[in-house]
C-alpha positions in Angstrom: 50.4 -41.8 -12.6 48.4 -38.7 -13.4 44.7 -38.5 -13.9 42.6 -36.0 -15.7 39.1 -34.9 -14.7 37.0 -32.2 -16.4 35.2 -29.3 -14.8 32.8 -27.3 -16.9 34.5 -26.5 -20.2 38.0 -26.2 -18.9 40.6 -28.5 -17.3 41.7 -27.1 -14.0 44.5 -28.2 -11.7 44.1 -31.9 -12.5 47.3 -33.9 -12.2 47.8 -36.1 -9.1 50.5 -35.4 -6.5 54.0 -36.8 -6.8 53.5 -39.2 -3.9 56.9 -38.4 -2.4 57.5 -39.8 1.1 59.0 -38.2 4.2 62.4 -40.0 3.9 65.1 -37.5 4.9 66.0 -36.5 8.5 67.2 -33.0 9.1 70.9 -34.0 9.2 70.6 -36.2 6.2 69.2 -33.2 4.4 72.1 -31.1 5.7 74.7 -33.5 4.3 72.7 -33.8 1.1 73.2 -30.0 0.8 76.9 -30.4 1.5 77.0 -33.1 -1.2 75.6 -30.6 -3.6 78.3 -28.1 -2.5 81.2 -30.6 -2.7 82.1 -30.8 -6.4 85.7 -29.6 -6.6 85.2 -27.1 -3.8 86.4 -29.3 -1.0 88.9 -31.8 -2.5 90.3 -29.0 -4.7 90.2 -26.3 -2.0 93.4 -24.5 -3.2 93.6 -25.9 -6.6 92.0 -23.0 -8.4 94.0 -20.2 -6.8 96.0 -19.8 -10.1 92.8 -18.5 -11.8 93.3 -15.2 -10.0 96.9 -14.9 -8.9 97.4 -12.1 -6.4 99.4 -11.4 -3.4 98.1 -12.2 0.1 95.8 -9.7 1.8 96.3 -9.3 5.5 98.0 -12.7 5.5 95.2 -14.6 3.7 94.5 -15.4 0.1 92.0 -13.1 -1.6 89.7 -16.1 -2.4 89.5 -16.8 1.3 88.3 -13.3 2.0 85.8 -13.4 -0.8 84.4 -16.7 0.4 84.2 -15.5 4.0 82.3 -12.3 3.1 79.9 -14.0 0.7 79.4 -16.9 3.1 78.5 -14.7 6.1 76.1 -12.7 3.9 74.5 -16.0 2.8 73.1 -16.6 6.2 70.5 -13.9 5.4 69.4 -15.9 2.3 69.4 -19.0 4.4 66.9 -17.6 6.9 64.7 -16.3 4.1 64.6 -19.8 2.6 63.6 -21.2 6.0 60.8 -18.6 6.2 59.2 -18.9 2.8 59.6 -22.7 2.6 58.0 -23.1 6.0 55.0 -21.3 4.7 54.9 -23.4 1.4 56.7 -26.7 2.2 56.6 -28.3 -1.2 59.3 -30.2 -3.0 60.5 -28.3 -6.0 60.4 -25.1 -3.9 62.7 -23.2 -6.3 59.9 -23.5 -8.9 56.8 -23.8 -6.8 57.3 -20.8 -4.5 58.2 -18.1 -7.1 55.5 -19.5 -9.5 52.8 -18.9 -6.8 54.1 -15.6 -5.5 55.8 -13.9 -8.4 53.9 -15.5 -11.3 54.3 -18.7 -13.4 56.7 -17.2 -15.9 59.2 -16.2 -13.2 58.9 -19.6 -11.4 59.5 -21.3 -14.7 62.5 -19.1 -15.6 64.2 -19.5 -12.3 63.9 -23.3 -12.3 64.8 -23.5 -16.0 68.0 -21.5 -15.4 68.9 -23.7 -12.4 68.5 -26.9 -14.3 70.6 -25.5 -17.2 73.3 -24.4 -14.8 73.5 -27.7 -13.1 73.8 -29.8 -16.3 76.9 -27.8 -17.3 78.3 -28.1 -13.7 77.9 -31.9 -13.7 79.9 -31.9 -16.9 82.6 -30.0 -15.0 82.3 -32.3 -12.0 82.9 -35.3 -14.3 86.0 -33.6 -15.7 87.2 -33.1 -12.1 86.5 -36.7 -11.2 88.8 -38.0 -13.9 91.7 -35.9 -12.6 91.0 -37.1 -9.1 91.3 -40.7 -10.5 94.7 -39.8 -12.0 95.7 -38.2 -8.7 94.9 -41.4 -6.9 97.2 -43.4 -9.2 99.9 -40.8 -8.9 99.8 -40.9 -5.1 100.2 -44.7 -5.2 103.2 -44.3 -7.6 104.8 -41.7 -5.4 104.6 -44.1 -2.5 106.2 -46.9 -4.5 103.0 -48.9 -4.4 102.7 -49.1 -8.1 104.5 -48.2 -11.3 101.3 -47.5 -13.2 100.9 -44.3 -15.0 97.4 -43.3 -16.4 97.6 -40.0 -18.4 95.3 -41.7 -20.9 92.3 -41.3 -18.5 92.3 -37.6 -19.2 91.8 -37.5 -23.0 90.3 -39.1 -26.0 88.0 -42.1 -26.1 89.2 -43.6 -22.8 88.3 -40.4 -21.0 84.9 -40.2 -22.6 84.1 -43.8 -21.8 85.3 -43.5 -18.2 83.5 -40.2 -17.7 80.3 -41.6 -19.2 80.6 -44.5 -16.8 80.8 -42.2 -13.8 77.7 -40.3 -15.0 75.8 -43.6 -15.5 76.6 -44.8 -12.0 75.4 -41.5 -10.7 72.1 -42.1 -12.6 71.8 -45.5 -10.9 72.2 -44.0 -7.5 69.1 -41.8 -8.2 67.1 -45.0 -8.5 67.7 -46.2 -5.0 64.6 -46.2 -2.7 64.3 -42.8 -1.1 65.4 -43.8 2.4 68.4 -45.7 1.0 69.3 -42.8 -1.3 69.4 -40.2 1.5 71.3 -42.6 3.7 73.9 -43.4 1.0 74.5 -39.8 0.0 74.6 -38.7 3.6 77.1 -41.4 4.7 79.3 -40.8 1.6 79.4 -37.0 2.4 80.2 -37.6 6.0 83.1 -39.9 5.0 84.3 -37.1 2.6 84.2 -34.6 5.5 86.1 -37.0 7.7 88.7 -37.3 4.9 89.1 -33.5 5.0 89.7 -33.7 8.8 92.4 -36.2 8.1 93.9 -33.9 5.5 93.8 -31.0 8.0 95.5 -33.2 10.6 98.2 -34.2 8.1 98.7 -30.5 7.1 99.5 -29.6 10.7 102.5 -31.9 10.6 103.9 -30.6 7.3 107.4 -29.4 7.2 107.9 -26.7 4.5 111.6 -27.6 4.1 110.6 -31.3 3.5 108.1 -30.2 0.8 110.8 -28.6 -1.2 113.1 -31.6 -0.8 110.4 -34.0 -1.9 109.3 -31.8 -4.8 112.8 -32.0 -6.2 113.1 -35.7 -5.6 109.7 -36.8 -6.8 109.0 -34.4 -9.7 112.4 -33.3 -10.8 111.4 -29.7 -10.1 112.1 -27.7 -7.0 109.5 -25.4 -5.6 111.5 -22.4 -6.8 111.6 -23.9 -10.3 107.9 -24.3 -10.4 107.4 -20.6 -9.3 110.0 -19.4 -11.8 108.4 -21.3 -14.6 105.1 -19.6 -13.8 106.7 -16.2 -13.6 108.3 -16.7 -17.0 104.8 -17.1 -18.4 103.2 -14.1 -16.8 102.7 -15.0 -13.1 103.5 -12.0 -10.8 103.9 -13.1 -7.1 103.5 -9.4 -6.0 100.5 -8.6 -8.2 97.8 -6.6 -6.4 94.2 -7.6 -6.9 92.6 -5.5 -9.7 89.0 -4.9 -10.5 88.7 -7.7 -13.0 90.4 -10.2 -10.6 88.1 -9.1 -7.8 85.1 -9.6 -10.0 86.2 -13.1 -10.8 86.8 -13.8 -7.2 83.3 -12.8 -6.2 81.8 -14.9 -9.0 83.8 -17.9 -7.9 82.8 -17.3 -4.2 79.1 -17.3 -5.3 79.7 -20.6 -7.2 81.5 -22.0 -4.1 78.7 -21.2 -1.7 75.8 -22.4 -3.9 74.0 -25.6 -2.6 73.5 -24.9 1.0 69.8 -24.0 0.4 68.9 -27.0 -1.7 67.1 -28.9 1.0 64.2 -26.4 0.5 63.4 -28.2 -2.7 62.9 -31.5 -0.8 60.9 -29.9 2.0 57.9 -32.2 1.5 60.3 -35.1 2.1 61.8 -33.9 5.4 60.9 -35.8 8.6 59.5 -34.1 11.6 58.9 -30.4 12.0 59.5 -28.6 8.7 60.9 -25.4 10.2 63.4 -27.2 12.4 64.5 -29.5 9.6 65.0 -26.6 7.2 66.9 -24.6 9.8 69.2 -27.5 10.6 69.8 -28.5 7.0 70.1 -25.0 5.4 72.0 -23.1 8.2 73.8 -26.3 9.2 75.2 -27.1 5.8 76.3 -23.5 5.3 78.1 -23.6 8.6 79.7 -26.9 7.8 81.0 -25.5 4.6 82.5 -22.4 6.2 83.9 -24.2 9.2 85.7 -26.8 7.1 86.6 -24.8 4.0 88.0 -21.6 5.3 90.3 -23.0 8.0 91.4 -25.8 5.6 92.4 -23.3 2.9 94.3 -21.2 5.5 96.0 -24.2 7.0 97.2 -25.6 3.6 98.5 -22.3 2.5 100.3 -21.7 5.8 102.1 -25.0 5.4 102.7 -24.9 1.7 104.4 -21.8 0.2 101.6 -19.6 -1.2 103.6 -18.7 -4.4 104.3 -22.4 -5.0 100.6 -23.3 -4.8 99.4 -20.3 -6.9 102.3 -20.7 -9.4 101.6 -24.5 -9.8 97.9 -23.8 -10.2 98.7 -21.0 -12.7 100.6 -23.4 -14.9 97.8 -25.9 -14.9 94.9 -23.6 -15.7 96.8 -21.8 -18.4 97.8 -25.1 -20.0 101.5 -24.3 -19.6 103.9 -27.3 -19.7 105.5 -27.8 -16.3 102.6 -28.3 -13.9 103.7 -31.2 -11.7 101.8 -34.4 -12.7 99.8 -32.4 -15.2 97.4 -31.7 -12.3 96.6 -28.7 -10.1 97.8 -28.7 -6.5 95.0 -30.9 -5.1 94.8 -31.3 -1.3 95.7 -35.0 -1.1 98.5 -34.7 -3.7 100.1 -31.9 -1.7 100.0 -34.0 1.5 101.6 -36.9 -0.5 104.5 -34.6 -1.5 104.9 -33.5 2.1 104.8 -37.1 3.5 105.3 -39.7 0.8 105.8 -42.4 3.4 102.1 -42.0 4.2 101.0 -42.4 0.6 98.6 -45.3 1.3 96.8 -43.0 3.8 96.6 -40.1 1.3 95.4 -42.6 -1.3 92.6 -43.7 0.9 91.7 -40.1 1.7 91.9 -39.2 -2.0 89.5 -42.0 -2.8 87.0 -41.0 -0.2 87.1 -37.3 -1.2 86.9 -38.4 -4.8 83.6 -40.1 -4.1 82.5 -37.1 -2.1 83.1 -34.9 -5.2 81.4 -37.4 -7.6 78.3 -37.6 -5.4 77.5 -34.1 -6.6 76.1 -35.7 -9.7 73.4 -37.9 -8.2 72.7 -35.3 -5.5 72.1 -32.6 -8.1 70.0 -34.9 -10.3 67.5 -35.5 -7.5 67.4 -31.7 -6.9 66.5 -31.1 -10.5 64.1 -34.0 -10.6 62.0 -32.5 -7.8 61.6 -29.2 -9.7 60.8 -31.0 -13.0 58.2 -33.2 -11.2 56.6 -29.9 -10.2 56.7 -28.8 -13.8 54.8 -31.9 -14.7 52.1 -31.3 -12.1 51.6 -27.8 -13.6 51.7 -29.2 -17.2 54.9 -27.5 -18.2 56.5 -30.7 -19.5 55.0 -33.8 -21.2 53.4 -36.3 -18.8 55.8 -39.1 -19.8 58.9 -37.0 -18.9 57.7 -36.4 -15.4 56.0 -39.7 -14.8 57.5 -41.5 -11.7 58.2 -45.2 -12.1 56.3 -46.8 -9.1 59.1 -49.4 -8.6 62.1 -47.2 -8.9 60.6 -44.0 -7.5 62.1 -41.7 -10.1 61.1 -40.4 -13.6 63.2 -42.8 -15.7 63.0 -40.8 -19.0 64.1 -37.6 -17.1 67.1 -39.2 -15.5 68.2 -40.7 -18.8 67.8 -37.3 -20.5 69.9 -35.7 -17.8 72.6 -38.3 -18.1 72.8 -37.8 -21.9 73.1 -34.0 -21.5 75.9 -34.4 -18.9 77.8 -36.8 -21.1 77.6 -34.2 -23.9 78.8 -31.3 -21.8 81.6 -33.4 -20.4 82.7 -34.5 -23.9 83.0 -30.8 -24.9 85.8 -30.5 -22.3 87.7 -33.2 -24.2 87.8 -31.2 -27.4 88.4 -27.4 -27.1 86.1 -26.0 -24.5 87.8 -24.7 -21.3 86.0 -26.4 -18.4 86.4 -23.2 -16.3 83.8 -21.6 -18.6 81.2 -23.9 -16.9 81.9 -22.3 -13.6 81.2 -18.8 -14.9 78.1 -20.1 -16.8 76.7 -21.8 -13.7 77.3 -18.7 -11.6 75.4 -16.4 -13.9 72.5 -18.9 -14.5 72.1 -19.3 -10.7 71.3 -15.5 -10.3 67.5 -15.9 -10.0 67.9 -18.5 -7.2 69.8 -16.0 -5.2 67.4 -13.1 -5.9 63.9 -14.5 -6.3 63.6 -15.9 -2.7 63.8 -12.3 -1.4 61.2 -11.0 -3.9 59.0 -14.0 -3.1 59.3 -13.1 0.6 58.2 -9.5 -0.1 55.2 -10.8 -2.1 54.1 -13.5 0.3 52.0 -11.3 2.7 50.1 -9.8 -0.3 49.6 -12.9 -2.5 48.9 -15.5 0.3 48.2 -13.6 3.5 46.7 -16.8 5.0 50.2 -18.3 5.0 52.0 -15.5 7.0 51.2 -17.1 10.3 53.3 -20.1 9.3 56.4 -17.9 8.7 59.0 -18.2 11.5 60.2 -14.9 12.7 57.6 -13.3 10.6 58.4 -9.7 11.7 61.8 -10.1 10.1 60.5 -11.3 6.7 60.4 -8.0 4.9 63.5 -6.4 6.5 65.6 -9.5 5.7 64.3 -9.6 2.1 65.1 -6.0 1.5 68.6 -6.4 3.2 69.4 -9.4 1.0 68.4 -7.6 -2.2 70.6 -4.7 -1.2 73.5 -7.3 -0.8 73.1 -9.6 -3.7 72.3 -7.2 -6.6 75.5 -5.2 -6.2 77.5 -8.4 -5.6 76.2 -10.0 -8.9 76.5 -6.7 -10.8 80.1 -6.4 -9.7 80.9 -10.0 -10.5 79.6 -9.7 -14.0 80.3 -6.1 -15.1 83.4 -5.0 -13.2 85.7 -7.1 -15.4 84.6 -5.4 -18.7 86.6 -2.2 -18.3 89.7 -4.1 -17.5 89.7 -6.4 -20.5 93.0 -6.6 -22.3 93.2 -5.5 -25.9 93.8 -9.1 -26.9 90.4 -10.1 -25.5 87.4 -9.0 -27.5 84.1 -8.2 -25.8 82.6 -11.2 -27.6 85.2 -13.5 -26.2 84.6 -12.2 -22.8 80.8 -12.4 -23.2 81.1 -16.1 -24.2 83.7 -17.3 -21.7 82.0 -15.5 -18.8 78.6 -17.0 -19.7 76.8 -13.8 -20.8 76.1 -15.3 -24.2 75.0 -18.7 -22.8 72.8 -17.0 -20.2 71.1 -14.9 -22.8 70.4 -17.9 -24.9 69.1 -19.9 -22.0 66.7 -17.1 -21.0 65.5 -16.7 -24.7 64.9 -20.4 -25.1 63.2 -20.6 -21.7 60.9 -17.7 -22.5 60.0 -19.3 -25.9 59.2 -22.6 -24.2 57.0 -20.9 -21.7 55.0 -19.0 -24.4 54.6 -22.1 -26.6 53.6 -24.4 -23.7 51.1 -21.9 -22.3 49.4 -21.5 -25.7 49.2 -25.3 -26.2 47.6 -25.7 -22.8 45.1 -22.9 -23.5 44.1 -24.6 -26.7 43.7 -27.9 -24.8 41.2 -26.2 -22.6 43.3 -26.0 -19.5 42.6 -23.1 -17.1 46.2 -22.0 -16.8 45.3 -19.1 -14.5 43.5 -21.4 -12.0 46.5 -23.7 -11.8 48.7 -21.0 -10.2 46.1 -19.6 -7.8 46.5 -22.6 -5.5 49.4 -24.3 -3.8 50.1 -27.7 -5.6 49.6 -31.0 -3.7 52.4 -33.4 -2.8 
């Protein structure tokens, strides 16, 4: 795949391009972004409200307000991505762009932290997928279509085997030819979004009185009983949002928004005009997310009692016996309780949205592969790891390594690790991907002035970069540090640092820095001109 040629006494930038083809239309790229955003964010739209129980603010849940504010601010980041990637349209942009504008260490560190964050997130996505499978069977049982009960899919060897199978199938999807891959992911994501439209339509017809009647009949618990159970274990329906809870909300909103900008990293594979494709895919996917997610959350909570949803979710996440079906209040499950006579419809919708959540794994793997292929071009990883199989079009060893790591992180959720920790870990590890694009934008005119003419709305490049830094640094600082003063006496600072991801983030940074130093020294000893590599834009 790669060739080496010598120049003088040193080896310069010598590896061949990746050979990626222009296979994704702008709308396929947009729905590929949405696929990366799906996870549990769409099918579990209200399922995590119990993580931060608080009273409504101006008639809406605090999470809704946090997502709205972070989402609107993210349009600034979206425009910055369009600007800098239009100037350097290379796949693996979250590594290539900062490595050429900020320096090789910073490009490596950003992409290294992104890869580490996504591996843990895929473990969480697999954990979510198993619960979606159980939900599917429970919906069929509620509708009288089966008597099957499958609690065994959530624990032990069966859960590990089924979860590993889901990861393996995701790996196989990565090996589809590029055009088929983007078409498959795009169609699956469109189907999932259509499923959400059906859920929204069903929610419009929900009768709150009917929900309470069906809760008592189908679960043996009334809505009031579920709420009282949660109250007896610490849930306060009238609790005001405190600093710690607000910080967690902001962190979860950052996690929820992440993914809309990922098409920048396949920019060399976008058909047609790069700027237009980036604008449609990045701004389009962010808009799709906000247009569907925010009204859907508001609609579900206006039809289902807010305290019921939060109390039910509170029982589940705190592992308190009494959560109906041993699941959180997942969208399709709520609709089944409201209209059990339509169970077959909700089962179909649940299956479609389940697949939409699962597709996060193969979508994210391709995203990571593009950055790691760029690592290979710059000689940061062994040639074998980044070598693309000419028949399958993917680096086989890399995809296998990713699958093994995902299986490991998923298996940890089956022992004693709270999967919610992966959400906080991912949020912290993604910090450079939120900050470095703005720094890169500030450095672009100085480091590569010849590329400035390619920047759309170039006069706004510096003002938007400064504005985004002023937005994102306080947001992340608040999300991480604001919770510390409010720690309870039962929670040690070490416990907080580990569960919130501070320890993991520190370890990832330390390991990444060590790898960088070691690889750089090895390359220097091999006679590679490491400085010359980063003076030019890599080929595709």
